[in-house]
C-alpha positions as CSV (number, residue, x, y, z in Angstrom):
1,M,-2.8,38.8,-13.7
2,I,0.6,37.1,-13.1
3,M,1.6,35.6,-9.8
4,K,5.2,34.6,-9.1
5,E,6.5,32.1,-6.5
6,K,10.0,30.8,-5.8
7,L,10.3,27.1,-5.0
8,Y,13.3,25.4,-3.4
9,T,13.8,21.7,-3.6
10,L,16.2,18.9,-2.7
11,L,17.4,16.7,-5.5
12,L,17.4,13.0,-5.0
13,F,19.2,12.0,-8.2
14,L,19.5,8.5,-9.5
15,L,23.1,7.5,-10.2
16,V,22.4,4.1,-11.7
17,T,19.3,2.4,-12.9
18,I,19.7,-1.3,-12.5
19,S,16.0,-1.9,-12.5
20,G,13.0,0.1,-13.6
21,K,10.9,-0.9,-10.6
22,A,11.3,-0.7,-6.9
23,Q,9.1,-2.1,-4.2
24,D,8.1,0.7,-1.8
25,F,6.2,-0.2,1.4
26,N,3.6,2.5,2.4
27,P,2.3,2.9,5.9
28,G,-1.2,1.6,6.8
29,P,-4.1,2.9,4.8
30,E,-5.4,5.0,7.6
31,A,-2.1,6.9,8.0
32,Q,-1.6,7.0,4.2
33,N,-5.0,8.6,3.5
34,L,-4.1,11.4,5.8
35,T,-1.0,12.2,3.8
36,E,-3.2,12.6,0.7
37,R,-5.8,14.8,2.4
38,K,-6.7,18.0,0.7
39,N,-8.4,21.1,1.9
40,V,-10.5,21.4,-1.3
41,T,-13.3,19.2,-2.6
42,V,-11.6,18.4,-5.9
43,D,-7.9,18.0,-6.6
44,Y,-8.2,19.1,-10.2
45,A,-4.7,18.0,-11.4
46,T,-5.4,14.4,-10.4
47,G,-9.2,14.2,-10.8
48,L,-9.6,13.0,-7.2
49,F,-12.7,13.9,-5.2
50,H,-12.3,14.6,-1.5
51,Y,-15.0,14.8,1.1
52,T,-14.8,15.9,4.8
53,V,-17.3,15.3,7.6
54,P,-16.5,17.8,10.4
55,L,-17.0,16.2,13.8
56,Y,-15.7,18.8,16.3
57,Q,-13.6,21.9,16.2
58,L,-12.1,22.6,19.7
59,K,-9.8,25.2,21.0
60,S,-6.9,25.7,23.3
61,G,-6.2,29.4,23.7
62,D,-5.9,30.7,20.1
63,Y,-5.3,27.3,18.7
64,E,-8.1,25.4,16.9
65,L,-8.0,21.7,16.2
66,P,-10.6,20.2,13.7
67,I,-11.5,16.6,14.2
68,S,-13.1,15.0,11.1
69,L,-13.7,12.0,8.9
70,D,-11.9,12.4,5.5
71,Y,-12.7,10.5,2.3
72,I,-10.6,10.3,-0.8
73,A,-12.3,8.8,-4.0
74,K,-9.3,7.0,-5.4
75,G,-11.1,3.7,-6.1
76,V,-11.0,0.6,-4.1
77,K,-8.6,-2.2,-5.1
78,V,-9.4,-5.8,-4.5
79,S,-6.6,-6.1,-1.9
80,D,-7.5,-2.9,0.0
81,P,-8.4,-3.6,3.7
82,E,-11.6,-2.1,5.3
83,G,-9.9,0.3,7.7
84,L,-11.4,1.6,11.0
85,I,-14.3,3.4,9.4
86,G,-14.5,2.1,5.8
87,Q,-12.5,1.9,2.7
88,N,-10.8,5.2,1.7
89,W,-12.1,6.9,4.9
90,A,-9.7,8.1,7.6
91,L,-10.2,9.6,11.1
92,N,-8.3,12.9,11.2
93,I,-7.4,14.0,14.7
94,G,-4.6,16.4,13.9
95,G,-1.8,14.6,12.1
96,V,0.7,11.8,11.7
97,V,4.3,11.3,10.5
98,T,4.5,8.4,8.0
99,R,7.4,6.5,6.4
100,T,7.5,5.0,2.9
101,M,10.2,2.3,3.2
102,R,12.3,2.1,0.0
103,G,15.2,-0.1,-1.0
104,G,14.4,-3.0,1.3
105,F,15.7,-1.6,4.5
106,V,14.6,1.2,6.8
107,D,17.3,4.0,6.7
108,E,18.4,3.6,10.3
109,T,19.1,-0.1,10.1
110,P,22.6,-0.6,11.4
111,G,25.1,-1.5,8.7
112,L,22.4,-1.9,6.0
113,G,20.2,1.2,5.9
114,Y,20.9,4.2,3.7
115,L,22.1,6.3,6.6
116,W,24.8,3.8,7.4
117,T,25.8,2.9,3.8
118,E,25.8,6.3,2.0
119,N,29.3,6.9,3.3
120,A,30.6,3.4,3.0
121,V,34.1,2.6,1.7
122,T,32.6,1.5,-1.6
123,P,30.7,4.4,-3.1
124,L,27.0,3.6,-3.9
125,E,27.5,4.1,-7.7
126,Q,30.2,1.4,-7.6
127,D,28.2,-1.1,-5.6
128,A,25.3,-2.2,-7.8
129,R,25.9,-5.8,-6.8
130,S,25.1,-5.3,-3.1
131,V,22.1,-3.2,-3.9
132,G,20.9,-5.7,-6.5
133,L,21.1,-8.5,-4.0
134,R,19.5,-6.3,-1.3
135,R,22.5,-6.4,0.9
136,R,22.8,-2.6,0.9
137,D,20.1,0.1,0.9
138,G,20.4,2.3,-2.2
139,E,17.3,4.6,-1.6
140,S,16.3,7.1,1.0
141,D,13.0,6.4,2.8
142,I,10.4,9.2,2.3
143,F,8.8,10.7,5.4
144,T,5.7,12.8,5.4
145,A,4.6,15.0,8.3
146,V,0.9,16.0,8.5
147,F,-0.1,18.6,11.1
148,N,-3.4,20.4,11.2
149,G,-4.0,20.4,7.4
150,K,-0.4,21.0,6.4
151,K,2.1,18.6,4.9
152,V,5.9,18.4,4.6
153,D,7.9,15.7,2.8
154,F,11.4,15.0,4.0
155,I,14.2,12.4,4.2
156,I,16.6,11.8,7.0
157,R,20.4,12.2,7.3
158,M,23.0,11.5,10.0
159,N,25.6,14.0,11.2
160,E,29.1,13.3,12.3
161,N,27.9,12.7,15.8
162,K,25.6,10.0,14.5
163,Q,22.5,12.1,15.2
164,I,19.6,11.7,12.8
165,Y,18.1,14.9,11.4
166,A,15.4,15.7,8.9
167,L,16.1,17.2,5.4
168,P,12.9,18.6,3.8
169,L,12.4,17.9,0.1
170,G,11.1,21.4,-0.5
171,Q,11.1,24.8,1.0
172,T,9.5,25.0,4.5
173,D,9.5,27.2,7.5
174,V,8.8,24.4,10.0
175,R,11.3,22.8,12.3
176,I,11.5,19.0,12.3
177,E,13.3,17.4,15.2
178,C,14.0,13.6,15.4
179,E,13.8,11.8,18.7
180,G,15.7,8.6,19.4
181,T,19.1,7.2,18.6
182,S,21.1,6.5,15.4
183,T,19.5,3.1,15.1
184,E,15.9,3.8,16.2
185,I,13.5,6.7,15.7
186,T,11.2,6.9,18.7
187,G,9.4,10.1,17.8
188,W,9.2,13.5,16.1
189,A,8.7,17.1,17.2
190,I,7.5,19.5,14.6
191,T,7.1,23.2,15.2
192,D,5.2,25.3,12.6
193,N,5.6,29.0,11.7
194,N,3.0,29.9,14.4
195,G,5.1,28.4,17.1
196,D,2.7,25.5,17.6
197,C,4.6,22.2,18.4
198,Y,3.3,18.8,17.4
199,I,4.8,15.7,19.2
200,Y,4.5,12.3,17.6
201,R,5.5,9.3,19.8
202,Q,2.8,6.7,19.4
203,R,4.2,4.2,16.8
204,E,2.5,2.2,14.1
205,I,4.4,-1.0,13.2
206,C,4.7,-2.8,9.9
207,K,5.4,-6.5,10.7
208,D,6.3,-9.6,8.8
209,V,7.1,-7.7,5.7
210,E,7.7,-9.8,2.6
211,Y,8.1,-9.1,-1.1
212,V,9.2,-11.4,-3.9
213,D,9.2,-11.2,-7.6
214,V,10.9,-13.5,-10.2
215,S,14.0,-14.1,-8.0
216,T,13.9,-14.8,-4.3
217,S,17.5,-13.8,-3.9
218,N,16.3,-10.2,-4.5
219,A,13.3,-10.6,-2.1
220,I,12.5,-8.5,0.9
221,S,12.0,-10.1,4.3
222,D,11.8,-7.8,7.4
223,S,10.4,-8.8,10.8
224,G,9.2,-5.3,11.4
225,Y,9.8,-1.6,11.5
226,T,8.1,1.7,12.5
227,S,5.9,2.9,9.6
228,A,4.2,5.8,11.3
229,W,4.3,8.0,14.4
230,H,0.9,9.3,15.7
231,L,0.3,12.4,17.7
232,T,0.7,12.2,21.5
233,C,0.7,16.0,22.3
234,I,0.2,19.4,20.8
235,L,1.8,22.4,22.5
236,P,0.1,25.5,21.1
237,Y,2.1,28.7,21.2
238,N,-0.9,30.5,22.9
239,G,-2.7,27.8,24.7
240,A,-2.4,24.8,27.0
241,A,-1.3,21.4,26.0
242,I,-3.6,19.0,24.1
243,G,-3.0,15.3,25.0
244,F,-3.7,12.3,22.8
245,H,-4.2,8.9,24.4
246,Y,-4.5,5.4,22.9
247,N,-6.0,2.1,23.9
248,G,-2.7,0.2,23.4
249,D,0.9,0.3,22.3
250,A,1.8,-1.3,18.9
251,M,5.4,-1.6,20.1
252,L,4.2,-3.9,23.0
253,S,1.9,-5.9,20.7
254,T,4.4,-7.0,18.1
255,N,4.6,-10.5,19.6
256,N,0.9,-10.7,20.1
257,P,-0.7,-8.8,17.2
258,V,-4.2,-10.1,18.0
259,S,-5.3,-7.6,20.6
260,D,-8.5,-5.6,21.2
261,N,-6.3,-2.6,21.9
262,I,-4.5,-2.6,18.5
263,N,-5.9,-2.4,15.0
264,T,-4.2,-5.2,13.0
265,M,-4.6,-5.2,9.3
266,R,-3.0,-7.8,7.0
267,I,-2.2,-6.4,3.6
268,Y,-1.7,-9.1,1.0
269,D,-1.3,-8.4,-2.7
270,S,-0.2,-11.3,-4.9
271,Y,0.0,-11.6,-8.7
272,K,0.9,-14.1,-11.3
273,M,3.9,-13.9,-13.6
274,T,4.5,-15.9,-16.8
275,Y,8.2,-16.2,-17.6
276,H,9.1,-16.7,-21.3
277,Y,12.6,-17.9,-21.7
278,D,14.6,-17.0,-24.8
279,R,16.4,-20.3,-24.6
280,P,15.1,-23.6,-23.2
281,M,15.8,-24.0,-19.5
282,K,16.3,-27.2,-17.5
283,E,14.9,-27.3,-14.0
284,Q,14.0,-29.5,-11.2
285,P,10.5,-28.1,-10.7
286,F,9.6,-29.8,-7.4
287,D,6.1,-29.7,-8.7
288,F,4.1,-31.7,-6.1
289,D,0.7,-30.6,-7.4
290,Q,0.9,-33.2,-10.2
291,Y,1.5,-36.0,-7.7
292,R,-0.7,-34.7,-4.9
293,S,-3.9,-36.6,-5.7
294,D,-2.2,-40.0,-6.1
295,F,-0.1,-39.4,-3.0
296,N,-3.1,-38.4,-0.9
297,S,-5.0,-41.5,-2.2
298,A,-2.1,-43.8,-1.2
299,I,-1.8,-42.2,2.2
300,E,-5.5,-42.5,2.9
301,S,-5.4,-46.2,1.9
302,A,-2.3,-46.8,4.1
303,R,-4.0,-45.2,7.1
304,H,-7.1,-47.3,6.6
305,Y,-5.1,-50.6,6.7
306,L,-3.0,-49.3,9.6
307,D,-6.1,-48.8,11.6
308,M,-7.4,-52.2,10.6
309,C,-4.4,-53.8,12.2
310,S,-4.1,-51.4,15.2
311,L,-1.0,-49.7,13.9
312,G,-2.5,-46.2,13.5
313,M,-0.5,-44.8,16.4
314,H,2.7,-45.5,14.4
315,F,1.6,-42.9,11.8
316,K,1.9,-39.9,14.1
317,V,5.4,-38.9,13.2
318,T,4.7,-39.6,9.5
319,S,1.7,-37.2,9.6
320,S,3.9,-34.4,11.0
321,L,6.5,-34.9,8.3
322,I,3.8,-34.9,5.6
323,S,2.5,-31.5,6.9
324,N,6.0,-30.0,6.8
325,Y,6.5,-31.4,3.3
326,V,3.3,-29.9,1.9
327,Q,4.2,-26.5,3.3
328,I,7.6,-26.6,1.7
329,S,6.2,-27.7,-1.6
330,Q,4.0,-24.6,-1.8
331,I,6.9,-22.1,-1.7
332,N,8.1,-23.0,-5.1
333,T,5.2,-21.3,-6.9
334,Q,4.3,-18.8,-4.1
335,P,7.1,-18.1,-1.6
336,L,5.1,-15.4,0.3
337,L,4.2,-16.1,3.9
338,S,7.0,-18.6,4.1
339,K,9.9,-18.5,6.5
340,Y,12.1,-19.8,3.7
341,I,11.5,-16.8,1.4
342,K,15.2,-15.8,1.3
343,T,16.5,-19.4,1.1
344,N,14.2,-20.7,-1.6
345,N,16.6,-19.3,-4.2
346,R,14.3,-19.0,-7.1
347,I,16.3,-17.3,-9.9
348,V,14.4,-15.9,-12.9
349,G,11.5,-18.1,-12.0
350,V,13.5,-21.4,-11.8
351,L,14.6,-23.1,-8.6
352,S,18.4,-22.9,-8.3
353,N,18.7,-24.4,-4.8
354,I,16.5,-27.3,-3.8
355,S,18.5,-28.3,-0.7
356,K,15.5,-27.6,1.6
357,M,13.2,-29.5,-0.7
358,A,15.7,-32.4,-0.9
359,S,16.1,-32.5,2.8
360,V,12.3,-32.7,3.7
361,S,11.7,-35.1,0.8
362,T,14.5,-37.5,1.9
363,E,13.3,-37.4,5.5
364,L,9.7,-38.2,4.5
365,E,10.6,-40.9,2.0
366,E,12.9,-42.7,4.5
367,N,10.1,-42.5,7.1
368,L,7.5,-43.9,4.7
369,R,9.8,-46.8,3.6
370,G,10.8,-47.5,7.2
371,L,7.2,-47.8,8.3
372,A,6.4,-49.9,5.2
373,K,9.2,-52.3,6.1
374,Y,8.0,-52.6,9.6
375,C,4.5,-53.4,8.4
376,R,5.7,-56.1,6.1
377,S,7.6,-57.8,9.0
378,I,4.3,-58.4,10.8
379,N,3.1,-61.0,8.3
380,N,-0.5,-59.7,8.4
381,F,-2.7,-59.0,5.4
382,N,-3.8,-55.5,6.6
383,A,-0.2,-54.6,7.5
384,D,1.1,-55.9,4.2
385,M,-1.5,-53.7,2.3
386,A,-0.5,-50.7,4.5
387,G,3.2,-51.3,3.6
388,M,2.3,-51.5,-0.1
389,Y,0.5,-48.1,-0.1
390,L,3.3,-46.5,2.1
391,D,5.8,-47.6,-0.5
392,A,3.6,-46.1,-3.3
393,A,3.5,-42.8,-1.4
394,A,7.3,-42.8,-1.0
395,D,7.6,-43.4,-4.8
396,Y,5.6,-40.3,-5.5
397,I,7.9,-38.3,-3.2
398,N,10.9,-39.6,-4.9
399,A,9.5,-38.9,-8.4
400,C,8.7,-35.3,-7.4
401,L,12.2,-34.7,-6.2
402,S,13.9,-36.5,-9.2
403,E,11.9,-34.9,-12.0
404,V,13.8,-32.8,-14.5
405,R,12.0,-30.7,-17.2
406,T,13.1,-28.6,-20.1
407,I,10.8,-25.6,-20.3
408,K,10.3,-22.5,-22.4
409,T,7.6,-20.9,-20.2
410,K,6.7,-21.0,-16.6
411,E,4.0,-19.5,-14.4
412,I,4.9,-18.4,-10.9
413,S,3.5,-16.1,-8.2
414,G,4.9,-13.1,-6.4
415,G,3.7,-10.0,-4.6
416,S,3.9,-8.4,-1.2
417,S,2.5,-9.2,2.3
418,Y,2.7,-7.4,5.6
419,K,0.7,-6.6,8.7
420,V,0.1,-3.1,10.0
421,L,-0.3,-2.7,13.8
422,S,-1.9,0.7,14.4
423,P,-2.7,2.4,17.7
424,L,-6.4,3.1,18.5
425,P,-7.1,6.6,19.7
426,S,-9.1,6.5,22.9
427,M,-9.2,10.1,24.1
428,I,-8.1,13.7,23.2
429,V,-7.8,15.9,26.3
430,F,-8.3,19.7,25.7
431,P,-8.1,22.3,28.5
432,E,-11.9,22.5,28.7
433,Y,-13.1,19.4,26.9
434,I,-12.4,15.7,26.3
435,V,-13.2,13.7,23.2
436,K,-13.6,10.0,23.7
437,F,-13.7,7.3,21.0
438,T,-15.6,4.0,21.2
439,Y,-15.0,0.8,19.1
440,L,-17.2,-2.1,18.3
441,S,-14.0,-4.1,17.9
442,S,-10.3,-3.4,17.3
443,S,-11.1,-2.9,13.6
444,C,-14.3,-0.8,13.7
445,L,-14.8,2.7,15.2
446,S,-18.4,3.2,16.3
447,A,-18.6,6.6,18.0
448,A,-17.0,9.9,19.2
449,S,-18.3,11.7,22.3
450,L,-17.6,15.2,23.7
451,Y,-17.4,15.7,27.5
452,N,-16.5,18.6,29.7
453,R,-13.7,18.2,32.2
454,D,-16.3,16.9,34.8
455,M,-17.0,14.1,32.3
456,E,-20.5,15.3,31.7
457,L,-21.7,14.3,28.2
458,L,-22.2,17.3,25.9
459,S,-22.8,15.6,22.5
460,S,-21.9,12.5,20.5
461,V,-21.5,11.2,17.0
462,S,-22.2,7.6,15.9
463,F,-20.7,5.9,12.9
464,I,-23.0,3.3,11.5
465,G,-21.8,0.6,9.1
466,R,-18.7,1.0,7.0
467,L,-19.5,4.0,6.6
468,N,-23.2,4.2,5.9
469,E,-24.3,6.9,8.3
470,V,-23.0,9.5,10.6
471,A,-25.5,10.5,13.2
472,F,-25.2,13.5,15.6
473,F,-26.8,13.4,19.1
474,D,-27.2,16.0,21.8
475,K,-26.4,15.5,25.5
476,N,-29.7,13.8,26.0
477,G,-29.1,11.3,23.2
478,I,-31.6,12.9,20.9
479,K,-30.6,12.8,17.2
480,T,-30.1,16.3,15.9
481,S,-28.9,15.6,12.4
482,N,-27.4,12.9,10.3
483,M,-25.6,12.2,7.0
484,K,-26.1,9.0,4.9
485,F,-23.6,7.6,2.5
486,S,-24.1,5.0,-0.3
487,Y,-21.5,3.3,-2.5
488,Y,-21.4,1.8,-5.9
489,E,-22.4,-1.9,-5.6
490,K,-22.6,-4.9,-7.8
491,S,-26.4,-4.3,-8.2
492,D,-25.5,-1.1,-10.1
493,F,-24.1,-3.3,-12.9
494,P,-26.8,-6.0,-13.1
495,T,-25.7,-7.4,-16.5
496,W,-22.0,-7.6,-15.7
497,K,-20.2,-10.6,-14.2
498,E,-17.4,-10.1,-11.8
499,A,-14.1,-11.5,-13.3
500,G,-11.4,-10.9,-10.6
501,K,-9.2,-7.9,-10.8
502,D,-7.6,-5.8,-13.6
503,L,-3.9,-5.2,-14.2
504,W,-4.0,-2.3,-11.7
505,G,-5.7,-4.3,-8.9
506,Y,-9.2,-2.9,-9.3
507,P,-12.4,-5.0,-9.6
508,L,-12.9,-6.4,-13.1
509,A,-16.1,-7.4,-14.9
510,K,-17.2,-8.7,-18.2
511,S,-20.4,-8.3,-20.1
512,E,-22.8,-11.1,-21.0
513,E,-21.0,-11.4,-24.3
514,G,-17.7,-11.9,-22.5
515,E,-16.3,-8.4,-23.4
516,Y,-14.1,-6.6,-20.9
517,D,-13.6,-3.2,-22.6
518,E,-17.1,-2.0,-22.1
519,C,-17.1,-2.8,-18.4
520,G,-14.2,-0.5,-17.3
521,M,-16.5,1.4,-15.0
522,Y,-16.6,-1.6,-12.7
523,A,-13.6,0.0,-11.1
524,V,-15.9,2.3,-9.2
525,L,-17.2,-0.6,-7.1
526,K,-17.3,0.3,-3.4
527,S,-16.5,4.0,-4.2
528,L,-18.7,6.8,-2.7
529,K,-21.8,7.2,-4.8
530,D,-23.9,9.9,-2.9
531,V,-24.3,11.8,0.3
532,V,-27.7,12.6,1.8
533,L,-28.0,15.3,4.4
534,S,-30.6,15.8,7.1
535,D,-32.5,18.5,5.3
536,G,-32.9,16.2,2.3
537,G,-30.0,17.7,0.3
538,K,-28.0,15.3,-1.7
539,I,-24.6,15.2,-3.4
540,E,-24.3,12.6,-6.2
541,I,-20.8,11.7,-7.4
542,G,-20.1,10.5,-10.9
543,Y,-16.8,9.0,-12.0
544,E,-15.1,7.8,-15.2
545,N,-12.0,5.8,-15.9
546,N,-8.6,7.3,-15.9
547,N,-7.2,7.9,-19.3
548,A,-3.6,8.3,-20.5
549,R,-2.0,7.9,-23.9
550,N,-5.6,7.8,-25.2
551,I,-6.2,4.4,-23.5
552,M,-8.1,3.5,-20.4
553,V,-5.7,3.0,-17.4
554,G,-6.2,2.0,-13.8
555,G,-8.4,3.8,-11.3
556,I,-11.1,6.5,-11.6
557,R,-11.4,10.3,-11.8
558,L,-14.2,12.7,-11.0
559,K,-16.7,13.3,-13.8
560,S,-19.5,15.2,-12.1
561,L,-21.1,16.4,-8.9
562,V,-24.8,17.0,-8.7
563,F,-26.1,19.0,-5.7
564,S,-29.8,18.6,-5.1
565,D,-31.8,20.9,-2.8
566,K,-35.0,19.2,-1.8
567,L,-36.5,22.3,0.0
568,N,-36.2,24.5,-3.1
569,E,-36.7,21.6,-5.6
570,R,-33.6,22.5,-7.6
571,S,-30.3,20.9,-8.5
572,D,-27.0,22.2,-9.7
573,T,-24.5,20.1,-11.7
574,I,-20.7,20.6,-11.9
575,S,-19.1,18.7,-14.7
576,Y,-15.4,18.0,-15.1
577,G,-13.6,17.6,-18.4
578,Y,-10.1,16.5,-19.2
579,P,-9.2,17.9,-22.7
580,Q,-5.7,16.4,-22.6
581,T,-4.9,12.8,-21.8
582,G,-3.2,12.1,-18.5
583,V,0.6,12.2,-18.2
584,S,2.3,9.4,-16.2
585,V,5.0,10.3,-13.7
586,Y,6.5,7.0,-14.4
587,K,8.8,6.3,-17.4
588,S,6.6,3.5,-18.5
589,F,3.7,1.3,-17.4
590,S,3.1,-2.1,-18.8
591,N,2.5,-5.7,-17.7
592,V,5.3,-6.9,-20.0
593,V,8.9,-6.6,-19.0
594,R,11.9,-7.7,-21.2
595,V,15.1,-8.6,-19.4
596,S,18.3,-8.5,-21.5
597,Y,21.3,-10.6,-20.9
598,P,24.6,-10.7,-22.9
599,E,23.4,-13.4,-25.3
600,C,19.6,-13.6,-24.9
601,M,16.4,-11.7,-23.8
602,D,13.6,-13.1,-21.6
603,K,10.1,-11.8,-21.5
604,I,7.9,-11.7,-18.4
605,E,4.1,-11.2,-18.5
606,Y,2.8,-9.9,-15.2
607,G,-0.7,-10.1,-13.9
608,R,-0.2,-6.6,-12.7
609,I,1.0,-3.3,-14.2
610,H,4.8,-2.9,-13.8
611,L,5.7,0.7,-13.2
612,E,9.1,2.0,-14.2
613,G,10.5,5.2,-12.9
614,H,11.5,7.3,-9.9
615,P,8.9,9.9,-9.0
616,I,9.9,10.0,-5.3
617,V,6.7,12.0,-4.2
618,N,3.8,13.6,-6.0
619,V,2.6,10.4,-7.7
620,G,-0.8,11.8,-8.4
621,N,-3.8,9.5,-9.3
622,N,-2.2,6.0,-9.8
623,G,0.8,7.8,-11.2
624,F,-1.1,10.2,-13.5
625,Y,-1.7,14.0,-13.6
626,Y,-3.9,15.9,-16.0
627,P,-2.3,19.0,-17.6
628,C,-5.7,20.6,-18.3
629,V,-9.0,20.3,-16.4
630,T,-12.3,22.1,-17.0
631,E,-14.9,22.7,-14.3
632,T,-18.3,23.7,-15.7
633,V,-21.1,24.9,-13.3
634,S,-24.5,24.7,-14.9
635,G,-25.8,28.2,-15.7
636,K,-22.7,29.9,-14.4
637,G,-19.8,29.2,-16.7
638,T,-16.5,27.3,-16.9
639,T,-13.1,27.5,-15.2
640,V,-10.1,26.0,-17.0
641,Y,-7.1,24.9,-14.9
642,R,-3.7,24.2,-16.4
643,Y,-1.0,22.3,-14.5
644,R,2.7,21.6,-15.0
645,V,3.2,18.0,-15.5
646,T,6.6,16.6,-16.7
647,S,6.8,13.2,-18.4
648,P,10.0,11.3,-17.4
649,S,10.5,10.4,-21.0
650,S,11.3,14.1,-21.7
651,T,14.0,14.2,-19.0
652,T,17.0,12.2,-18.0
653,E,16.6,9.9,-14.9
654,L,19.2,12.1,-13.1
655,D,17.1,15.2,-13.1
656,Y,13.5,14.3,-13.1
657,P,11.7,17.3,-11.6
658,Y,9.1,15.4,-9.5
659,W,8.4,18.5,-7.5
660,Q,6.8,20.3,-10.4
661,N,4.0,17.8,-11.0
662,G,0.6,19.3,-10.2
663,L,1.8,23.0,-10.0
664,L,-1.0,25.3,-11.2
665,T,0.2,27.4,-14.1
666,E,-2.9,29.1,-15.3
667,K,-6.5,29.6,-14.3
668,S,-9.0,31.0,-16.8
669,M,-12.7,31.9,-16.2
670,Y,-15.4,32.0,-18.9
671,D,-19.1,32.9,-18.8
672,T,-21.8,30.7,-20.2
673,N,-21.3,32.2,-23.7
674,G,-17.6,31.3,-23.7
675,K,-16.4,34.9,-23.1
676,M,-13.2,35.1,-21.0
677,L,-13.8,37.0,-17.8
678,K,-10.4,36.6,-16.1
679,K,-7.0,34.8,-16.5
680,I,-4.4,34.3,-13.9
681,Q,-1.0,32.9,-14.7
682,Y,1.4,31.4,-12.1
683,I,5.1,31.6,-12.7
684,Y,7.5,29.5,-10.6
685,E,11.2,29.9,-10.2
686,I,12.8,26.6,-9.3
687,D,16.0,26.8,-7.1
688,T,18.0,23.6,-7.2
689,S,21.4,25.2,-6.7
690,G,22.0,23.9,-3.2
691,E,24.5,21.3,-2.4
692,N,22.0,18.7,-1.2
693,K,22.1,16.2,-3.9
694,L,21.9,12.6,-2.7
695,P,22.7,9.5,-4.9
696,Q,19.9,6.9,-5.1
697,M,20.1,3.4,-6.6
698,Q,17.1,1.1,-7.0
699,P,17.5,-2.6,-6.4
700,S,16.7,-5.0,-9.3
701,N,14.2,-7.8,-9.3
702,F,16.3,-9.4,-12.1
703,Y,19.8,-8.9,-10.8
704,M,21.9,-12.1,-10.8
705,E,25.4,-13.0,-9.7
706,K,27.9,-13.5,-12.5
707,L,29.3,-17.0,-12.3
């Protein structure tokens, strides 16, 4: 059997590659998980297991809206936040529109965002300097609209009247309308092919966004932007409106993110970098750590003698200056969470501008010496001793500022940090019913309850732990059924010792002999292990490590599902095989980067995998897809799935067909003896003949001004 389908797509082609890696900022994990939701239990091409817990399915006319808890078994990274329900769980109440911010600016930022610079006087392909220094946005943000189980990816453009409109990345029969102005998107209205309209106006905010790598001049620092828009209303074609209400407004909480009405998550992901210079470098390191102990000892002694001669009150200003100095000294090795992130001017790992350090050092040194001079003028033993220790402390400050080193290697820190302010759903109002949500705190959903329009309780669902149990109750509060969940814990690996995180950010362990390789399965820590149903039925989920280029890579994939029926005392096993190694959608993945200059080449060793490439969307499981997957049901036979996956190394960067990844090309079914029962082939015709080809340019972490 042969099935044909025609695909239309929009090309976002890369004009110039001035860096292999960009820093994209995804929305909060709750919204992000919804964009990855599948209607099937297993996404074969990626090896990802999905599980859905239906809560309610309510109607308005002919329209049905399912409300559920959705789980995606993509592994839990060390830096992943808990979320409202638990890690990798999401409350699905109908949909969301998310934004992945690319290039360092949101597209609608006046004068800097992609919408405003794509038609600038200087064409994008001739302006690598501005993009490299993050003074111009070279990449379109990627938007994803999710509505009742469907998904559309799109970017935004601006017409001649400065009105923003959506441009889908593939063929779609939905209408996407942007609400707001040319500089601010306040909402979206999406109408599907049934005539049902979804309106998204409740915003999620990314705040205090920071990213820094080897050079702070290429860093990202953004006070905040809208990262997602949540549903506020559904207007069914044949039915009355469905309204969505929230406890608070993230837009009103940006100045006070600590609120019981808003879910605030801080996402912090740092990593180490060791810079190996091809040629020796001279630097003023401003390395206070080597003086810290002696400085603190001198200050402690000075304060002791100041108190002995009743001069302690004179130390108040000095104490404030010391606190400021210590804060400034920390931004050399880790500029994240610092208001000086863009002025620190760390170039290829070395400080190139120490004006801020010099200023605070001079101010503190002068204060210490001034106080020491005053102490010596009193002609008192305790005051003289205080002055001596204050001068010693000032000497350490001077030595730290004056030091010059010649170095061949240097370890520094970088990473990303931001806060996500998400609205908390409080109520969904249907024509005949109302669903209300209850929270233990702004970070923990505890229950969902169903009422009629007279506010009489009909049923409720409780969420226990993060997430250990879902319990269903009738209108009288009597438990009718439940589901229990367990997760892989440290106790599942009793002989392994935790050893931080691996190069992909997942938990890392080593054996008693100190070996890491045999402990790769520690990456399953905190992933869903089994589901136990009320009737005693059980689903056990087995995983294995992702594999690409015949080596173990980051994350996990599904290995087996075991379904046990306690009543009939039987079990069925479904096993998953991956005959072909995974294919990366990125051009390369390594923790070593080499940076070439006209007369030398530096090497950087990262404590994190460095992904190079431009997949846009369809990034699979940690960037990997599997071309062939087998599903074997015990006693019933095997189904073989084949998928189209294109490696960037086989294409030019100008025409990487990201839209093809994960397309099913063949499905073959065999009986238990290996006899083929049926084969279906899928043929796709790709239409990229349209005029919609947009230039894209990634900023570089290594771009430097030519002197």
